[in-house]
C-alpha positions in Angstrom: 0.0 0.0 0.0 2.8 2.4 0.9 4.5 1.9 -2.5 1.2 2.5 -4.4 0.5 5.7 -2.6 4.1 6.9 -2.6 4.3 6.8 -6.3 1.4 9.2 -6.6 2.5 11.7 -4.0 4.0 15.1 -4.6 7.4 14.8 -2.9 8.8 15.3 -0.3 6.2 14.0 2.1 5.8 12.0 5.3 3.3 9.2 5.3 2.1 7.8 8.7 0.4 4.4 8.7 -2.0 4.9 11.6 -3.5 1.4 11.3 0.0 -0.2 11.7 0.7 2.1 14.7 -2.6 1.1 16.3 -1.8 -2.6 15.8 1.7 -2.2 17.1 0.7 -0.2 20.2 -2.0 -2.7 21.0 0.5 -5.6 20.9 2.9 -3.7 23.1 0.1 -2.9 25.6 -0.9 -6.6 25.7 2.6 -7.7 26.4 2.8 -5.5 29.5 0.1 -6.6 31.9 0.4 -4.8 35.2 2.9 -2.3 33.9 2.0 1.3 33.3 2.8 2.5 29.7 3.6 6.1 29.0 4.6 7.5 25.6 7.6 9.9 25.4 6.2 12.7 23.3 9.6 13.9 22.2 9.9 11.0 19.8 7.0 12.3 17.6 4.3 14.7 18.8 2.2 14.5 15.6 -1.5 14.9 16.7 -2.8 12.0 14.7 -0.2 9.7 16.3 -1.1 10.9 19.8 -4.8 10.2 19.1 -4.0 6.6 18.1 -1.7 6.0 21.1 -4.2 7.4 23.6 -6.2 4.2 23.3 -3.3 2.1 24.4 -1.2 4.1 26.9 -1.7 5.2 30.5 -0.2 8.6 29.9 2.3 10.8 28.2 5.7 12.1 29.2 6.4 15.7 28.2 9.6 17.6 28.5 8.6 21.3 28.1 5.8 23.7 28.5 5.3 23.5 24.7 4.8 19.8 24.7 2.5 20.1 27.7 0.3 22.6 26.0 0.4 20.6 22.7 -0.7 17.3 24.3 -3.3 19.1 26.4 -4.8 20.7 23.3 -4.9 17.4 21.4 -6.0 15.2 24.3 -7.7 17.3 27.0 -7.5 15.5 30.3 -4.7 13.2 29.4 -2.5 12.0 32.2 0.9 13.8 31.9 4.3 13.4 33.5 6.6 16.4 33.2 10.3 15.9 32.8 13.3 17.7 31.3 16.8 18.6 32.7 16.4 22.4 32.8 12.9 23.3 33.9 11.8 26.9 34.1 9.7 28.1 37.0 6.7 28.0 34.7 7.4 24.4 33.8 7.7 23.5 37.5 4.2 24.9 38.0 2.6 22.9 35.2 -0.3 20.6 36.3 0.9 17.0 36.0 0.2 13.5 37.3 3.9 13.3 38.1 6.8 15.8 38.1 10.3 14.4 37.5 12.7 16.4 39.6 16.3 16.3 38.6 18.3 18.0 41.4 18.0 19.2 45.0 18.0 22.8 43.8 15.1 22.1 41.4 13.2 20.5 44.3 13.8 23.6 46.5 12.5 25.8 43.7 9.4 23.6 43.4 8.7 23.8 47.1 8.9 27.6 46.9 6.7 27.8 43.9 3.7 25.5 44.6 2.0 23.9 47.5 1.1 20.6 45.8 3.0 18.2 43.6 3.6 14.4 43.2 7.3 13.9 42.5 9.5 11.2 41.1 13.2 11.9 41.7 15.3 11.2 38.6 18.4 9.2 39.3 21.7 9.1 37.5 23.2 5.8 38.7 26.6 4.3 37.8 25.2 1.2 36.4 26.6 -0.9 33.6 25.0 0.0 30.2 27.3 -1.9 27.8 25.9 -2.1 24.3 23.8 1.0 24.6 23.4 3.3 21.6 23.3 6.3 24.0 23.9 6.7 27.7 22.1 9.4 29.6 25.0 10.3 31.8 26.3 13.9 32.5 23.8 16.4 33.9 20.7 14.2 33.7 19.3 13.4 37.1 21.1 13.1 40.4 23.6 10.8 42.1 23.3 9.2 45.5 24.4 12.4 47.3 21.7 14.4 45.5 19.1 11.8 46.4 20.0 11.9 50.1 19.8 15.7 50.0 16.3 15.6 48.6 14.7 13.1 50.9 14.3 15.3 54.0 12.8 18.2 51.9 9.4 16.6 51.1 6.2 17.7 52.8 2.7 16.3 53.1 1.7 18.3 50.1 4.8 18.0 47.9 5.1 14.3 48.1 7.7 11.8 47.0 6.0 9.1 45.0 9.1 7.2 43.8 12.0 7.4 41.3 12.6 7.7 37.6 15.7 6.5 35.7 16.1 6.6 32.0 19.7 5.4 31.9 20.4 4.3 28.3 18.9 3.9 24.8 19.2 1.1 22.3 19.2 -1.9 24.7 17.5 -5.2 24.2 15.1 -6.7 26.8 17.7 -8.7 28.9 19.9 -5.6 29.3 17.0 -3.3 30.2 15.7 -5.9 32.7 19.2 -6.0 34.4 18.9 -2.2 34.9 15.3 -2.5 36.1 16.2 -5.2 38.6 18.6 -2.9 40.5 16.0 -0.1 40.6 13.1 -2.3 41.6 15.1 -3.9 44.4 16.3 -0.6 45.9 13.1 1.5 45.7 9.6 1.0 46.9 6.3 2.5 45.6 6.7 3.8 42.1 9.6 3.1 39.8 9.7 4.6 36.3 12.4 2.7 34.4 12.2 4.9 31.3 12.5 3.8 27.7 15.5 3.0 25.6 14.1 -0.1 23.8 16.4 -1.2 21.0 15.5 -0.2 17.4 17.6 -1.5 14.5 17.9 0.6 11.4 20.2 -1.9 9.8 17.8 -4.9 10.4 14.3 -3.3 10.6 12.7 -6.7 10.8 14.4 -7.3 14.2 12.0 -6.0 16.9 12.3 -5.5 20.6 11.0 -8.4 22.6 8.1 -6.8 24.4 6.7 -10.1 25.7 10.0 -11.0 27.4 10.3 -7.5 28.8 6.8 -7.6 30.2 7.3 -11.0 31.8 10.6 -9.9 33.3 9.2 -6.7 34.8 6.3 -8.6 36.3 8.7 -11.1 37.8 10.7 -8.3 39.3 7.8 -6.2 40.6 7.0 -6.5 44.3 3.5 -6.5 45.7 2.1 -3.0 45.7 4.9 -1.6 43.6 4.0 0.5 40.6 6.2 -0.1 37.6 6.1 2.4 34.7 7.9 2.5 31.4 8.3 5.4 28.9 9.1 4.3 25.4 9.1 6.7 22.5 11.0 5.6 19.4 10.1 1.9 19.8 6.4 2.8 19.6 6.2 5.1 16.6 9.3 4.6 14.4 7.9 1.8 12.3 4.7 3.6 11.2 6.5 6.5 9.4 7.8 6.8 5.9 9.6 9.7 4.2 8.8 9.9 0.4 11.0 11.8 -2.0 12.1 11.9 -5.6 15.4 11.8 -7.4 16.5 15.2 -8.9 19.9 14.1 -10.3 22.3 11.2 -10.4 25.9 11.9 -10.9 29.4 10.4 -10.5 32.1 12.4 -8.7 35.6 10.9 -8.7 34.0 7.6 -9.5 31.5 7.6 -6.7 27.8 7.6 -7.5 25.4 10.1 -5.9 21.6 10.5 -6.1 20.3 13.9 -5.1 16.7 13.9 -3.9 14.2 16.5 -3.0 14.4 17.4 0.7 17.1 15.9 2.9 18.2 15.8 6.5 16.4 19.1 7.2 13.3 16.9 7.0 14.7 13.5 8.1 17.6 14.2 10.5 17.7 10.6 11.9 20.5 9.2 9.7 22.8 12.2 10.3 22.1 12.1 14.0 22.7 8.4 14.4 25.3 7.9 11.7 23.5 5.2 9.7 22.0 4.7 6.3 18.2 5.1 6.5 16.5 2.0 5.1 14.9 2.7 1.8 13.1 1.3 -1.2 13.5 2.7 -4.8 10.3 2.7 -6.8 11.0 2.9 -10.6 9.0 5.9 -11.5 11.7 7.7 -13.4 13.1 7.7 -16.9 16.1 9.9 -16.6 19.8 9.0 -16.4 20.9 6.7 -13.6 23.0 3.8 -12.5 22.4 0.1 -12.3 23.4 -2.2 -9.3 25.9 0.2 -8.0 26.9 1.5 -4.5 25.1 4.9 -4.3 25.1 7.6 -1.7 21.7 9.3 -1.4 21.9 13.0 -0.4 19.5 15.9 -0.1 19.5 19.5 -1.3 21.4 21.1 1.5 24.7 22.9 1.0 26.7 20.6 3.3 28.4 17.2 2.8 26.6 16.1 6.0 23.2 16.0 4.2 23.4 12.2 3.7 20.3 10.0 4.0 22.1 6.7 3.0 25.7 6.1 2.2 27.1 3.7 -0.5 24.1 1.4 -0.6 24.0 -0.9 -3.6 21.0 -0.2 -5.7 19.7 0.8 -9.1 18.3 4.4 -9.3 17.6 7.0 -11.9 16.3 10.6 -12.1 12.5 10.7 -11.4 12.5 7.5 -9.3 10.6 7.6 -6.0 12.6 6.8 -2.9 10.7 5.7 0.2 12.6 5.8 3.4 11.2 3.6 6.1 11.4 3.9 9.9 10.7 7.6 9.8 8.1 7.7 12.6 10.3 8.9 15.4 13.0 11.6 15.8 12.6 12.5 12.2 10.7 15.6 11.2 10.3 16.9 14.7 14.1 17.1 15.4 15.2 18.3 12.0 16.5 21.8 11.2 13.5 22.8 9.1 14.5 26.3 8.0 18.1 25.7 6.9 18.1 27.0 3.3 14.3 27.6 3.6 13.2 24.8 1.3 9.5 23.9 1.2 8.2 21.9 4.1 7.0 18.3 3.4 3.4 17.3 3.2 1.8 14.9 5.7 -0.5 12.0 4.8 -2.2 9.4 7.0 -3.2 5.9 6.2 -6.1 4.6 8.3 
């Protein structure tokens, strides 16, 4: 279906398969009995995606006043958790089911600003995260000293509900369960173990084992303990496609390049993660091209970093349609849209 629609679209454009997202989110929800599921809005705040996810998640994690207002407008009454490493006073005052506090000073500011809040303390623990694509070290959260400083500050109205720890991204279920086991053993009441579920752009067919993760979390969870997870990319990445068309095919010093409409100012993911975005070429063109050759697909920007896929063997010609898969997370919403001021892409939804 994607191929049939893509060949008719004016490019560049994003296509979101809402039916596929609905099925995937339902399967994830079913694999996590007894575990609270929040969606990390930073992965993709598209309103249509949020509406689909609302049927399957317990809430949404937002990391700014802008995200808070956006989700509140799309889904009035949705349960929200407010995070972010550098909250303003206004953000500390946002209404939320949970507020993720990242430092003793932030907690003191919160106490001075408002009389009621339900808080999770974000931890930055020295745990082993081998194999992670990204570790959330540095300024994110607090160490054991910061935690000890916070504990005496709580009141009957600004209440400590538990802890939050998003320690790494790109981990498979066994590694995430190892991290969760430490947190769940050390802390009572609520424990938010974050997201970070592995997503493979080189082998898109390999999916995170949600069933094993759900079984593992329930085996670790103690009676009365609330366990919450916060995936983003792993929920929405597979439903999105970036559709574009080839403007030119050329050889430079023997290397083949295909230049397409758009580029990393629309789909920043490959530049950010340093990979080739998986793609399919639809033979809609009749211009010059290359056959069965390593090709680097680049966009229209005046920078050599505008690379969507590097030296991937394919056949491609001017006028062909290129459909980049796995464009449903950290794609359009993290891209530098106004660099060179090219037209913005269209958005289409499959239901």
